[in-house]
C-alpha positions as CSV (number, residue, x, y, z in Angstrom):
1,M,-19.4,-5.3,22.3
2,S,-22.5,-7.3,21.7
3,D,-22.4,-10.9,20.6
4,S,-24.5,-10.9,17.3
5,P,-23.4,-13.8,14.8
6,C,-21.3,-13.2,11.7
7,S,-20.3,-15.5,8.8
8,D,-17.0,-17.1,8.8
9,S,-14.9,-16.6,5.7
10,V,-11.3,-16.6,7.1
11,Q,-8.8,-17.3,4.2
12,R,-5.5,-19.4,4.5
13,D,-2.8,-19.5,2.3
14,D,-0.1,-22.4,2.9
15,E,3.0,-22.4,0.7
16,D,5.5,-23.0,3.4
17,F,9.1,-24.3,2.8
18,V,10.7,-25.3,6.0
19,G,14.9,-25.1,6.0
20,A,17.5,-24.2,8.2
21,E,16.6,-20.5,8.6
22,E,13.0,-21.2,8.9
23,F,13.7,-23.5,11.9
24,S,15.8,-20.7,13.3
25,A,12.9,-18.2,13.0
26,L,10.4,-20.6,14.6
27,R,13.0,-20.9,17.5
28,H,13.5,-17.1,17.9
29,P,12.8,-16.2,21.5
30,G,10.2,-13.7,22.4
31,Y,7.3,-14.7,19.9
32,E,5.7,-17.9,21.6
33,W,2.4,-15.9,21.4
34,V,2.6,-16.0,17.3
35,D,1.1,-18.8,15.2
36,P,4.0,-20.8,13.9
37,R,2.6,-20.5,10.4
38,V,3.4,-16.6,10.7
39,K,6.8,-17.1,12.0
40,L,7.8,-19.7,9.5
41,P,7.9,-17.9,6.0
42,L,11.0,-15.8,5.5
43,S,11.1,-13.1,2.6
44,R,12.2,-13.4,-0.7
45,F,13.2,-9.8,-0.6
46,S,16.3,-10.6,1.3
47,K,18.7,-9.0,-1.3
48,S,19.0,-5.4,-2.3
49,A,18.6,-6.3,-6.0
50,T,15.1,-7.7,-5.5
51,I,14.1,-4.4,-3.8
52,V,15.6,-2.3,-6.7
53,D,13.6,-4.4,-9.2
54,F,10.3,-4.1,-7.3
55,R,10.6,-0.3,-7.1
56,K,11.5,-0.1,-10.7
57,K,8.2,-1.7,-11.5
58,Y,5.7,-0.3,-9.0
59,D,5.1,3.2,-7.4
60,I,5.3,2.7,-3.7
61,L,4.6,6.4,-2.7
62,A,1.9,8.4,-3.5
63,D,2.3,10.9,-6.1
64,T,4.3,14.3,-5.7
65,L,5.7,13.1,-2.4
66,D,9.5,13.3,-1.7
67,D,10.8,9.9,-1.7
68,R,13.2,10.6,1.0
69,I,10.5,10.5,3.7
70,I,10.9,6.8,3.8
71,S,13.6,4.1,2.9
72,V,12.4,0.8,1.4
73,E,15.0,-1.8,2.4
74,R,15.4,-5.8,2.2
75,A,14.3,-7.9,5.1
76,R,17.5,-9.6,6.9
77,S,18.1,-13.1,6.6
78,G,16.2,-14.9,9.4
79,D,13.7,-11.9,10.0
80,S,9.9,-13.0,10.3
81,V,7.3,-10.7,9.5
82,C,6.1,-10.7,13.2
83,H,9.3,-9.5,14.7
84,G,9.6,-6.2,16.4
85,R,12.3,-3.6,16.0
86,E,14.9,-5.8,17.8
87,G,17.8,-3.3,18.1
88,H,17.4,-1.6,14.4
89,S,18.8,1.9,14.6
90,H,15.5,3.3,13.1
91,E,11.8,2.6,13.5
92,F,10.3,0.6,10.7
93,F,7.5,-1.5,9.6
94,Y,7.1,-4.5,7.3
95,M,4.8,-4.4,4.3
96,Y,3.5,-7.0,2.0
97,S,4.4,-6.4,-1.7
98,T,1.0,-7.6,-2.7
99,L,-0.6,-4.6,-1.1
100,V,1.5,-2.5,-3.6
101,S,1.2,-4.5,-6.9
102,D,-2.4,-6.0,-6.6
103,L,-4.2,-3.6,-4.2
104,H,-2.9,0.0,-5.2
105,V,-1.8,0.9,-1.5
106,R,0.5,3.7,-1.4
107,L,2.7,5.2,1.3
108,P,2.2,7.1,3.3
109,F,-1.0,5.6,4.5
110,N,-4.0,8.1,4.5
111,D,-5.8,8.9,7.7
112,F,-8.6,6.4,7.2
113,T,-6.2,3.5,6.8
114,M,-4.2,4.5,9.8
115,G,-7.2,4.7,11.7
116,V,-8.5,1.4,10.9
117,L,-5.1,-0.3,11.9
118,R,-5.1,1.8,14.9
119,V,-8.7,0.7,16.1
120,L,-8.0,-3.0,15.1
121,N,-4.7,-2.7,17.0
122,V,-2.7,-4.3,14.2
123,A,0.5,-3.8,12.2
124,P,0.1,-3.5,8.4
125,T,1.3,-7.1,7.7
126,Q,-0.9,-8.2,10.6
127,L,-4.2,-7.5,8.5
128,H,-4.8,-10.3,5.8
129,P,-4.4,-9.0,2.3
130,N,-8.1,-10.1,1.6
131,S,-9.1,-7.6,4.3
132,W,-6.9,-4.8,3.1
133,A,-8.6,-5.3,-0.4
134,S,-12.0,-4.6,1.5
135,L,-10.4,-1.4,3.1
136,Q,-9.3,-0.2,-0.3
137,A,-12.6,-1.0,-2.0
138,F,-14.4,0.9,0.7
139,R,-12.0,3.9,0.5
140,L,-12.6,4.1,-3.2
141,V,-16.4,4.0,-2.9
142,C,-16.3,6.8,-0.6
143,R,-13.9,8.9,-2.6
144,V,-15.9,8.6,-5.8
145,F,-19.3,9.6,-4.0
146,H,-17.4,12.6,-2.0
147,L,-17.9,10.8,1.4
148,R,-15.5,11.0,4.3
149,P,-14.5,7.3,5.3
150,S,-14.1,6.6,8.8
151,P,-13.0,3.6,10.5
152,Q,-16.4,3.5,12.5
153,V,-18.3,3.2,9.5
154,F,-16.1,0.7,7.8
155,L,-16.3,-1.5,10.7
156,Q,-20.0,-1.5,10.9
157,Y,-19.9,-4.0,8.0
158,Y,-17.3,-6.5,9.6
159,C,-16.5,-8.5,12.8
160,T,-13.4,-10.1,13.8
161,R,-12.3,-13.5,15.4
162,P,-8.7,-13.4,16.5
163,G,-7.7,-16.8,17.8
164,D,-5.6,-17.6,20.9
165,M,-2.5,-17.9,18.8
166,V,-1.9,-14.5,17.0
167,S,-2.1,-14.9,13.2
168,W,-3.3,-12.7,10.3
169,L,-6.4,-10.8,11.3
170,S,-9.2,-11.3,9.0
171,L,-12.4,-9.0,8.7
172,V,-15.4,-11.3,8.5
173,G,-18.5,-9.9,6.5
174,Q,-21.6,-9.2,8.7
175,S,-24.5,-11.7,7.4
176,H,-26.9,-9.2,7.9
177,Q,-25.1,-5.9,6.7
178,C,-22.9,-6.6,3.5
179,L,-21.9,-3.6,1.3
180,L,-19.1,-5.3,-0.4
181,A,-18.6,-8.8,-1.8
182,S,-15.3,-10.2,-0.1
183,Y,-12.3,-10.4,-2.2
184,T,-11.6,-14.0,-2.3
185,Q,-8.6,-14.2,-4.4
186,S,-5.7,-16.3,-2.9
187,F,-2.5,-14.3,-3.0
188,K,0.2,-16.6,-4.1
189,R,3.3,-16.4,-1.9
190,F,2.2,-13.3,-0.2
191,K,3.7,-14.7,3.1
192,T,7.2,-14.8,1.7
193,S,6.9,-11.2,-0.1
194,F,7.6,-8.7,2.8
195,F,10.0,-6.0,2.8
196,K,11.0,-3.2,5.4
197,V,9.7,0.4,5.4
198,V,12.2,2.5,7.4
199,I,10.9,5.8,8.4
200,R,13.3,8.8,8.0
201,S,13.2,12.0,10.1
202,T,11.8,14.0,7.1
203,G,8.9,11.7,6.9
204,A,8.2,11.5,10.7
205,G,5.1,13.8,10.4
206,Y,3.3,11.4,8.2
207,F,3.8,8.3,10.8
208,Y,3.5,10.0,14.2
209,F,1.3,12.3,15.9
210,E,2.6,15.5,17.2
211,N,3.0,14.0,20.7
212,G,5.5,11.5,19.3
213,E,3.1,8.6,19.4
214,P,2.9,6.2,16.2
215,K,-0.4,6.8,14.1
216,F,-0.6,2.9,13.9
217,S,1.3,0.0,15.5
218,F,4.5,-0.8,13.5
219,Y,5.0,-4.2,14.9
220,W,2.6,-7.2,15.5
221,T,0.7,-6.9,18.6
222,K,-0.5,-9.7,21.1
223,H,-4.1,-8.5,21.4
224,P,-6.0,-7.5,18.1
225,T,-9.3,-5.9,18.5
226,L,-12.1,-8.6,19.0
227,Y,-15.7,-7.4,18.3
228,R,-19.0,-8.8,17.0
229,V,-20.8,-5.6,16.0
230,W,-19.2,-2.1,16.1
231,P,-21.2,0.1,18.4
232,R,-23.5,2.8,16.6
233,A,-23.1,5.1,19.8
234,S,-19.5,5.7,18.6
235,L,-20.7,7.2,15.0
236,T,-20.7,11.2,14.8
237,Q,-23.7,12.7,12.8
238,E,-21.2,12.7,9.7
239,D,-20.7,9.0,10.0
240,L,-24.4,8.4,10.6
241,Y,-25.0,10.3,7.3
242,V,-22.2,8.3,5.3
243,L,-23.7,5.1,6.7
244,S,-27.2,6.0,5.6
245,Y,-25.9,7.1,2.1
246,L,-23.9,3.7,1.7
247,D,-26.7,1.6,2.9
248,Q,-29.0,2.9,0.0
249,L,-26.5,1.5,-2.6
250,P,-26.9,-2.0,-4.2
251,K,-25.1,-4.7,-2.0
252,K,-22.4,-7.0,-2.5
253,L,-20.6,-5.3,-5.5
254,S,-17.4,-7.2,-6.0
255,S,-14.3,-5.8,-4.1
256,K,-12.1,-7.2,-6.8
257,K,-14.0,-5.2,-9.5
258,I,-13.9,-2.0,-7.4
259,I,-9.9,-2.5,-7.0
260,G,-9.7,-2.6,-10.6
261,V,-11.1,0.9,-10.9
262,F,-7.9,2.3,-9.3
263,S,-6.2,2.1,-12.7
264,S,-9.2,3.5,-14.6
265,S,-9.0,7.0,-16.2
266,C,-12.8,7.3,-15.4
267,P,-13.2,5.8,-12.0
268,R,-16.6,7.6,-11.1
269,D,-18.2,6.5,-14.3
270,D,-16.9,2.9,-14.1
271,L,-18.1,2.6,-10.6
272,F,-21.7,4.0,-11.5
273,G,-21.8,1.4,-14.3
274,M,-21.0,-1.5,-12.0
275,Y,-23.9,-0.4,-9.5
276,V,-26.3,-0.1,-12.2
277,R,-25.4,-3.5,-13.6
278,L,-25.9,-4.9,-10.1
279,T,-29.5,-3.5,-9.9
280,P,-32.3,-6.2,-10.2
281,H,-34.9,-6.4,-13.0
282,R,-33.0,-4.4,-15.4
283,D,-32.8,-4.3,-19.3
284,A,-30.0,-2.4,-21.2
285,Y,-31.4,0.9,-20.4
286,G,-34.0,-0.2,-17.6
287,M,-35.9,2.6,-15.5
288,F,-34.6,1.1,-12.4
289,G,-31.0,1.3,-13.7
290,L,-31.5,5.1,-15.0
291,T,-33.1,6.0,-11.6
292,L,-30.2,4.7,-9.6
293,I,-27.8,6.4,-11.8
294,S,-29.5,9.6,-11.8
295,F,-29.7,9.4,-7.9
296,L,-25.9,8.9,-7.8
297,Q,-25.2,11.6,-10.2
298,I,-27.4,14.1,-8.3
299,S,-26.1,13.1,-5.1
300,W,-22.6,13.4,-6.5
301,L,-23.3,17.1,-7.9
302,L,-25.0,18.4,-4.7
303,L,-22.1,17.2,-2.6
304,V,-19.6,19.0,-4.9
305,L,-21.9,22.2,-4.8
306,L,-21.9,21.9,-0.8
307,A,-18.2,21.6,-0.8
308,K,-17.6,24.6,-2.9
309,K,-20.0,26.5,-0.8
310,C,-18.4,25.6,2.5
311,F,-14.8,26.2,1.2
Protein backbone atom coordinates (compact mmCIF):
# COMPACT_ATOMS: atom_id res chain seq x y z
CA MET A 1 0.00 0.00 0.00
CA SER A 2 1.15 3.57 -0.67
CA ASP A 3 1.75 6.10 2.09
CA SER A 4 -0.34 9.15 1.18
CA PRO A 5 -1.71 11.03 4.20
CA CYS A 6 -5.23 10.74 5.52
CA SER A 7 -7.07 12.81 8.09
CA ASP A 8 -7.24 11.73 11.72
CA SER A 9 -10.77 11.40 13.09
CA VAL A 10 -10.69 8.42 15.43
CA GLN A 11 -13.52 8.62 17.96
CA ARG A 12 -13.36 7.47 21.57
CA ASP A 13 -16.11 6.76 24.08
CA ASP A 14 -15.03 6.17 27.69
CA GLU A 15 -17.77 5.25 30.14
CA ASP A 16 -16.01 2.42 31.94
CA PHE A 17 -16.81 1.18 35.40
CA VAL A 18 -14.23 -0.95 37.24
CA GLY A 19 -15.46 -3.68 39.57
CA ALA A 20 -14.48 -7.22 40.56
CA GLU A 21 -15.78 -8.79 37.34
CA GLU A 22 -14.09 -6.11 35.24
CA PHE A 23 -10.74 -6.77 36.92
CA SER A 24 -11.25 -10.47 36.26
CA ALA A 25 -11.81 -9.73 32.57
CA LEU A 26 -8.64 -7.64 32.45
CA ARG A 27 -6.64 -10.55 33.85
CA HIS A 28 -8.20 -13.13 31.53
CA PRO A 29 -5.25 -14.93 29.88
CA GLY A 30 -4.62 -14.98 26.14
CA TYR A 31 -5.65 -11.42 25.29
CA GLU A 32 -2.56 -9.44 26.20
CA TRP A 33 -2.60 -8.01 22.66
CA VAL A 34 -5.96 -6.28 23.26
CA ASP A 35 -6.25 -2.71 24.57
CA PRO A 36 -7.49 -2.81 28.20
CA ARG A 37 -10.26 -0.35 27.27
CA VAL A 38 -11.75 -3.11 25.11
CA LYS A 39 -11.45 -5.83 27.73
CA LEU A 40 -12.80 -3.79 30.62
CA PRO A 41 -16.49 -3.16 29.74
CA LEU A 42 -18.81 -6.10 30.44
CA SER A 43 -22.21 -6.44 28.83
CA ARG A 44 -25.49 -5.29 30.28
CA PHE A 45 -27.04 -8.09 28.19
CA SER A 46 -26.02 -10.68 30.76
CA LYS A 47 -29.59 -11.74 31.63
CA SER A 48 -32.03 -13.47 29.31
CA ALA A 49 -34.76 -10.93 30.13
CA THR A 50 -32.73 -8.09 28.62
CA ILE A 51 -32.38 -10.03 25.36
CA VAL A 52 -36.11 -10.78 25.26
CA ASP A 53 -36.97 -7.12 25.80
CA PHE A 54 -34.54 -6.00 23.09
CA ARG A 55 -35.91 -8.47 20.54
CA LYS A 56 -39.46 -7.32 21.23
CA LYS A 57 -38.45 -3.74 20.45
CA TYR A 58 -36.18 -4.25 17.41
CA ASP A 59 -36.04 -6.52 14.37
CA ILE A 60 -32.68 -8.25 14.27
CA LEU A 61 -33.36 -10.44 11.25
CA ALA A 62 -34.01 -9.20 7.73
CA ASP A 63 -37.60 -9.53 6.56
CA THR A 64 -38.94 -12.94 5.49
CA LEU A 65 -36.06 -14.89 7.02
CA ASP A 66 -36.66 -17.79 9.38
CA ASP A 67 -35.55 -16.81 12.87
CA ARG A 68 -34.25 -20.33 13.42
CA ILE A 69 -31.07 -19.61 11.46
CA ILE A 70 -29.55 -17.92 14.51
CA SER A 71 -30.03 -17.72 18.24
CA VAL A 72 -29.61 -14.38 19.99
CA GLU A 73 -28.28 -15.05 23.48
CA ARG A 74 -26.98 -13.17 26.49
CA ALA A 75 -23.28 -12.64 27.13
CA ARG A 76 -21.98 -14.68 30.02
CA SER A 77 -20.84 -12.98 33.18
CA GLY A 78 -17.17 -12.12 32.80
CA ASP A 79 -17.18 -12.25 28.98
CA SER A 80 -15.39 -9.44 27.15
CA VAL A 81 -16.34 -8.50 23.61
CA CYS A 82 -12.87 -9.52 22.39
CA HIS A 83 -13.07 -13.07 23.75
CA GLY A 84 -13.00 -15.98 21.34
CA ARG A 85 -15.09 -19.16 21.31
CA GLU A 86 -13.47 -20.49 24.48
CA GLY A 87 -15.18 -23.86 24.77
CA HIS A 88 -18.63 -22.81 23.63
CA SER A 89 -20.50 -25.65 21.95
CA HIS A 90 -21.44 -23.57 18.87
CA GLU A 91 -19.74 -20.90 16.82
CA PHE A 92 -20.95 -17.38 17.51
CA PHE A 93 -20.02 -13.74 17.21
CA TYR A 94 -20.77 -10.72 19.37
CA MET A 95 -22.80 -7.80 18.12
CA TYR A 96 -23.41 -4.33 19.55
CA SER A 97 -27.07 -3.45 20.06
CA THR A 98 -26.54 0.05 18.62
CA LEU A 99 -25.92 -1.48 15.18
CA VAL A 100 -29.50 -2.73 15.24
CA SER A 101 -31.24 0.08 17.10
CA ASP A 102 -29.46 3.10 15.57
CA LEU A 103 -27.88 1.97 12.31
CA HIS A 104 -30.50 -0.46 10.94
CA VAL A 105 -28.07 -3.37 10.55
CA ARG A 106 -29.91 -6.66 10.10
CA LEU A 107 -28.83 -10.28 10.07
CA PRO A 108 -27.61 -12.12 8.19
CA PHE A 109 -25.12 -9.57 6.87
CA ASN A 110 -25.20 -8.98 3.12
CA ASP A 111 -22.27 -9.97 0.90
CA PHE A 112 -20.94 -6.40 0.75
CA THR A 113 -20.86 -6.04 4.55
CA MET A 114 -19.22 -9.41 5.03
CA GLY A 115 -16.73 -8.55 2.31
CA VAL A 116 -15.71 -5.34 4.11
CA LEU A 117 -15.24 -7.21 7.40
CA ARG A 118 -13.23 -9.89 5.59
CA VAL A 119 -10.96 -7.43 3.77
CA LEU A 120 -10.37 -5.41 6.94
CA ASN A 121 -9.80 -8.66 8.88
CA VAL A 122 -12.04 -7.66 11.78
CA ALA A 123 -14.93 -9.14 13.73
CA PRO A 124 -18.27 -7.25 13.74
CA THR A 125 -17.64 -5.65 17.14
CA GLN A 126 -14.05 -4.83 16.21
CA LEU A 127 -15.22 -2.19 13.71
CA HIS A 128 -16.17 1.05 15.49
CA PRO A 129 -19.92 1.90 15.28
CA ASN A 130 -19.13 5.21 13.54
CA SER A 131 -17.43 3.22 10.80
CA TRP A 132 -20.42 0.88 10.63
CA ALA A 133 -22.48 4.03 10.00
CA SER A 134 -20.27 4.94 7.02
CA LEU A 135 -20.65 1.42 5.67
CA GLN A 136 -24.44 1.51 6.03
CA ALA A 137 -24.72 4.96 4.43
CA PHE A 138 -22.57 3.90 1.48
CA ARG A 139 -24.66 0.76 1.01
CA LEU A 140 -27.89 2.74 0.94
CA VAL A 141 -26.56 5.28 -1.58
CA CYS A 142 -25.58 2.41 -3.88
CA ARG A 143 -28.93 0.70 -3.41
CA VAL A 144 -30.90 3.83 -4.28
CA PHE A 145 -28.87 4.38 -7.46
CA HIS A 146 -28.92 0.67 -8.37
CA LEU A 147 -25.17 0.33 -8.07
CA ARG A 148 -23.46 -2.82 -6.83
CA PRO A 149 -21.40 -1.88 -3.78
CA SER A 150 -18.05 -3.58 -3.35
CA PRO A 151 -15.52 -3.42 -0.51
CA GLN A 152 -12.86 -2.25 -2.96
CA VAL A 153 -14.88 0.81 -4.01
CA PHE A 154 -15.99 1.62 -0.46
CA LEU A 155 -12.44 1.49 0.88
CA GLN A 156 -11.25 3.99 -1.75
CA TYR A 157 -12.74 6.69 0.46
CA TYR A 158 -11.00 5.67 3.70
CA CYS A 159 -7.77 4.51 5.30
CA THR A 160 -7.02 2.69 8.56
CA ARG A 161 -4.55 3.22 11.41
CA PRO A 162 -4.67 0.22 13.75
CA GLY A 163 -2.45 0.64 16.81
CA ASP A 164 0.06 -1.68 18.42
CA MET A 165 -2.55 -2.65 21.02
CA VAL A 166 -5.66 -3.87 19.22
CA SER A 167 -8.70 -1.66 19.77
CA TRP A 168 -11.79 -0.72 17.79
CA LEU A 169 -10.85 -0.09 14.17
CA SER A 170 -11.95 3.25 12.73
CA LEU A 171 -12.22 4.08 9.06
CA VAL A 172 -10.57 7.46 8.54
CA GLY A 173 -11.79 9.58 5.65
CA GLN A 174 -9.35 10.33 2.86
CA SER A 175 -8.66 14.07 2.84
CA HIS A 176 -8.50 14.17 -0.97
CA GLN A 177 -11.58 12.01 -1.66
CA CYS A 178 -14.54 12.37 0.68
CA LEU A 179 -17.88 10.99 -0.49
CA LEU A 180 -19.71 11.12 2.87
CA ALA A 181 -19.38 13.28 5.95
CA SER A 182 -18.34 11.24 8.98
CA TYR A 183 -20.94 10.01 11.43
CA THR A 184 -19.64 11.83 14.50
CA GLN A 185 -22.33 10.91 17.01
CA SER A 186 -21.06 9.45 20.27
CA PHE A 187 -22.85 6.17 20.86
CA LYS A 188 -23.66 6.23 24.56
CA ARG A 189 -22.73 3.04 26.41
CA PHE A 190 -22.18 1.05 23.21
CA LYS A 191 -19.24 -0.74 24.84
CA THR A 192 -21.46 -2.39 27.42
CA SER A 193 -24.26 -3.28 25.01
CA PHE A 194 -23.21 -6.46 23.23
CA PHE A 195 -24.96 -9.79 22.88
CA LYS A 196 -24.12 -13.14 21.36
CA VAL A 197 -25.32 -14.32 17.94
CA VAL A 198 -25.11 -18.13 17.83
CA ILE A 199 -25.09 -19.69 14.36
CA ARG A 200 -27.45 -22.63 14.06
CA SER A 201 -26.93 -25.45 11.58
CA THR A 202 -29.93 -24.25 9.53
CA GLY A 203 -28.23 -20.88 9.06
CA ALA A 204 -24.73 -22.07 8.24
CA GLY A 205 -25.10 -21.18 4.56
CA TYR A 206 -25.51 -17.52 5.43
CA PHE A 207 -22.24 -17.34 7.37
CA TYR A 208 -19.93 -19.95 5.77
CA PHE A 209 -18.60 -20.54 2.28
CA GLU A 210 -19.19 -23.92 0.69
CA ASN A 211 -15.70 -25.04 1.73
CA GLY A 212 -16.59 -24.44 5.39
CA GLU A 213 -14.60 -21.23 5.81
CA PRO A 214 -16.37 -18.35 7.65
CA LYS A 215 -17.39 -15.46 5.41
CA PHE A 216 -15.92 -13.06 7.99
CA SER A 217 -14.02 -13.35 11.24
CA PHE A 218 -16.37 -14.21 14.12
CA TYR A 219 -13.79 -13.26 16.76
CA TRP A 220 -11.36 -10.38 17.26
CA THR A 221 -8.14 -10.60 15.27
CA LYS A 222 -4.61 -9.57 16.17
CA HIS A 223 -3.83 -7.95 12.82
CA PRO A 224 -6.55 -5.72 11.34
CA THR A 225 -5.70 -4.49 7.86
CA LEU A 226 -3.52 -1.38 7.70
CA TYR A 227 -3.65 0.66 4.50
CA ARG A 228 -3.20 4.27 3.40
CA VAL A 229 -4.73 4.13 -0.07
CA TRP A 230 -6.62 1.16 -1.45
CA PRO A 231 -5.00 0.17 -4.77
CA ARG A 232 -7.07 0.96 -7.85
CA ALA A 233 -5.49 -2.03 -9.55
CA SER A 234 -7.82 -4.20 -7.46
CA LEU A 235 -10.93 -2.63 -9.03
CA THR A 236 -12.93 -4.45 -11.70
CA GLN A 237 -14.47 -2.66 -14.67
CA GLU A 238 -17.79 -2.57 -12.82
CA ASP A 239 -16.05 -1.14 -9.75
CA LEU A 240 -14.50 1.61 -11.86
CA TYR A 241 -17.91 2.49 -13.27
CA VAL A 242 -19.46 2.65 -9.77
CA LEU A 243 -16.58 4.79 -8.52
CA SER A 244 -16.92 7.16 -11.48
CA TYR A 245 -20.67 7.47 -10.87
CA LEU A 246 -20.26 8.17 -7.16
CA ASP A 247 -17.53 10.72 -7.81
CA GLN A 248 -20.04 12.82 -9.79
CA LEU A 249 -22.27 13.23 -6.74
CA PRO A 250 -21.96 16.22 -4.38
CA LYS A 251 -19.49 15.48 -1.62
CA LYS A 252 -19.81 15.21 2.15
CA LEU A 253 -23.48 14.35 2.43
CA SER A 254 -24.21 13.58 6.09
CA SER A 255 -23.96 9.88 6.89
CA LYS A 256 -26.32 10.47 9.79
CA LYS A 257 -29.00 11.90 7.49
CA ILE A 258 -28.57 9.01 5.07
CA ILE A 259 -29.01 6.53 7.91
CA GLY A 260 -32.33 8.25 8.66
CA VAL A 261 -33.54 7.36 5.16
CA PHE A 262 -33.58 3.65 6.12
CA SER A 263 -36.91 4.23 7.86
CA SER A 264 -38.36 6.34 5.03
CA SER A 265 -41.23 5.18 2.82
CA CYS A 266 -39.63 7.00 -0.15
CA PRO A 267 -35.86 6.56 0.29
CA ARG A 268 -34.97 7.40 -3.32
CA ASP A 269 -36.87 10.70 -3.32
CA ASP A 270 -35.53 11.63 0.11
CA LEU A 271 -31.94 10.94 -0.91
CA PHE A 272 -32.31 12.86 -4.17
CA GLY A 273 -33.66 15.81 -2.19
CA MET A 274 -30.64 15.71 0.14
CA TYR A 275 -28.25 15.85 -2.80
CA VAL A 276 -30.12 18.75 -4.40
CA ARG A 277 -29.99 20.73 -1.14
CA LEU A 278 -26.26 20.06 -0.97
CA THR A 279 -25.54 21.63 -4.36
CA PRO A 280 -23.95 25.13 -4.35
CA HIS A 281 -25.62 28.35 -5.58
CA ARG A 282 -29.13 26.97 -5.53
CA ASP A 283 -32.47 28.66 -4.93
CA ALA A 284 -35.75 26.87 -4.19
CA TYR A 285 -35.93 25.57 -7.76
CA GLY A 286 -32.46 26.46 -8.95
CA MET A 287 -31.29 25.34 -12.37
CA PHE A 288 -28.26 23.56 -10.90
CA GLY A 289 -30.45 21.58 -8.54
CA LEU A 290 -32.88 20.66 -11.34
CA THR A 291 -29.99 19.59 -13.54
CA LEU A 292 -28.62 17.37 -10.82
CA ILE A 293 -31.97 15.80 -9.97
CA SER A 294 -32.62 15.19 -13.68
CA PHE A 295 -29.22 13.55 -14.04
CA LEU A 296 -29.86 11.29 -11.07
CA GLN A 297 -33.37 10.35 -12.18
CA ILE A 298 -32.35 9.65 -15.78
CA SER A 299 -29.37 7.60 -14.62
CA TRP A 300 -31.63 5.62 -12.32
CA LEU A 301 -34.16 4.94 -15.11
CA LEU A 302 -31.42 3.83 -17.50
CA LEU A 303 -30.05 1.45 -14.89
CA VAL A 304 -33.52 -0.04 -14.34
CA LEU A 305 -34.06 -0.48 -18.08
CA LEU A 306 -30.65 -2.05 -18.46
CA ALA A 307 -31.37 -4.46 -15.62
CA LYS A 308 -34.69 -5.48 -17.24
CA LYS A 309 -32.96 -6.03 -20.56
CA CYS A 310 -30.24 -8.17 -18.98
CA PHE A 311 -32.61 -10.30 -16.94
